[in-house]
C-alpha positions in Angstrom: 1.2 7.5 -26.1 3.3 5.1 -25.2 2.3 1.5 -25.4 4.5 -0.1 -22.3 5.9 2.0 -19.6 9.0 1.5 -16.9 7.4 -0.7 -14.1 8.8 1.6 -11.2 7.7 4.8 -13.1 4.3 3.7 -13.6 3.9 2.9 -9.5 5.2 6.0 -9.0 2.8 7.8 -11.1 -0.1 6.4 -10.2 0.6 6.9 -6.8 1.6 3.7 -5.3 4.5 4.7 -4.0 5.7 8.3 -3.1 8.9 8.2 -4.8 10.4 6.6 -7.6 13.1 5.0 -5.3 10.5 3.4 -3.0 9.1 1.6 -6.3 12.0 0.4 -7.6 13.4 -1.1 -4.2 10.2 -2.9 -3.8 10.2 -4.4 -7.5 13.9 -5.1 -6.8 13.3 -7.6 -3.8 10.8 -9.7 -6.2 8.0 -8.8 -4.1 6.1 -7.1 -6.9 4.5 -9.5 -9.9 3.0 -8.9 -12.8 1.2 -11.8 -13.9 2.7 -14.0 -11.4 6.0 -13.3 -12.6 8.4 -11.1 -10.2 9.1 -7.6 -11.8 12.1 -5.7 -12.2 12.1 -1.6 -12.2 13.1 -1.5 -15.9 10.1 -4.5 -17.1 8.0 -2.9 -19.2 4.1 -2.7 -18.2 1.4 -2.8 -20.2 -2.6 -2.1 -20.7 -3.8 -5.2 -19.5 -1.3 -6.8 -16.9 -2.5 -7.7 -13.5 -0.1 -6.4 -11.1 0.0 -7.8 -7.1 1.4 -4.8 -5.2 2.7 -5.3 -1.2 1.2 -2.4 0.7 4.3 0.0 2.1 3.5 -0.8 5.4 1.2 -3.5 6.6 0.3 -6.9 5.6 -1.5 -7.7 2.3 -0.9 -7.5 -1.5 -3.2 -5.2 -3.9 -4.3 -7.0 -7.0 -4.6 -3.7 -10.1 -5.4 -4.5 -13.2 -3.2 -1.8 -15.8 -6.0 0.3 -17.7 -3.6 2.9 -19.3 -0.1 4.3 -19.8 1.1 7.3 -18.1 3.8 10.1 -19.3 4.0 11.3 -16.5 3.2 11.6 -12.6 -1.1 13.1 -12.0 -3.0 13.9 -9.2 -4.7 11.1 -7.7 -8.2 11.0 -9.4 -6.5 11.2 -13.2 -4.1 8.3 -11.2 -7.4 6.3 -10.5 -8.4 6.3 -13.8 -5.4 4.0 -15.2 -5.9 1.1 -13.2 -8.7 -1.5 -11.5 -8.4 -2.3 -8.1 -9.3 -6.1 -7.8 -8.6 -6.4 -4.1 -10.5 -8.2 -1.8 -12.4 -6.3 0.7 -10.9 -8.9 3.0 -7.6 -7.5 2.6 -8.2 -4.1 3.3 -9.9 -4.9 6.4 -6.8 -6.9 7.7 -5.0 -4.2 6.9 -6.7 -1.8 8.9 -7.0 -3.9 12.2 -2.9 -4.4 12.0 -2.8 -0.2 11.4 -5.5 -0.3 14.4 -3.0 -2.9 16.5 0.1 -1.1 15.9 -1.2 2.3 17.2 -2.9 1.0 20.3 1.1 -0.5 20.4 2.4 2.8 20.1 0.8 4.5 22.9 3.1 4.2 25.5 3.1 5.5 29.7 -0.5 5.9 30.4 -1.3 9.7 31.8 -2.5 10.5 34.9 -6.0 10.7 33.7 -5.1 6.9 32.2 -3.9 5.6 35.7 -6.6 7.1 37.5 -9.6 4.9 35.2 -7.3 1.8 35.7 -7.2 2.0 39.6 -11.3 2.5 39.1 -11.4 -0.9 37.3 -9.2 -2.3 40.0 -11.1 -1.2 43.0 -8.3 0.9 44.2 -10.5 4.0 44.4 -14.0 3.5 45.2 
């Protein structure tokens, strides 16, 4: 078993990103860090490294301790065994609130039923 692996490949194999290209792009922008230093896609990842991985969509950063190296992409339960998530619960709560706010903003035009409820609140239909 290898003792190190490319950063983009490890991030893809452990299912942090859907494609290896997305993982490489995130590494190339300098938003992903290992032990406080920016990571390039070809940088080696080793057990014991601490990664700061930004969420694909939304605010916040995950703190992850690398526990094992994978040779290929595996199922989600197996991938969970390769790292330890050290992210604070407040970060996940902020992400959840951001996603709810995004869904609320994307509702669009109110339906006929919604308009009736709005009219009842404003007192137009008594």
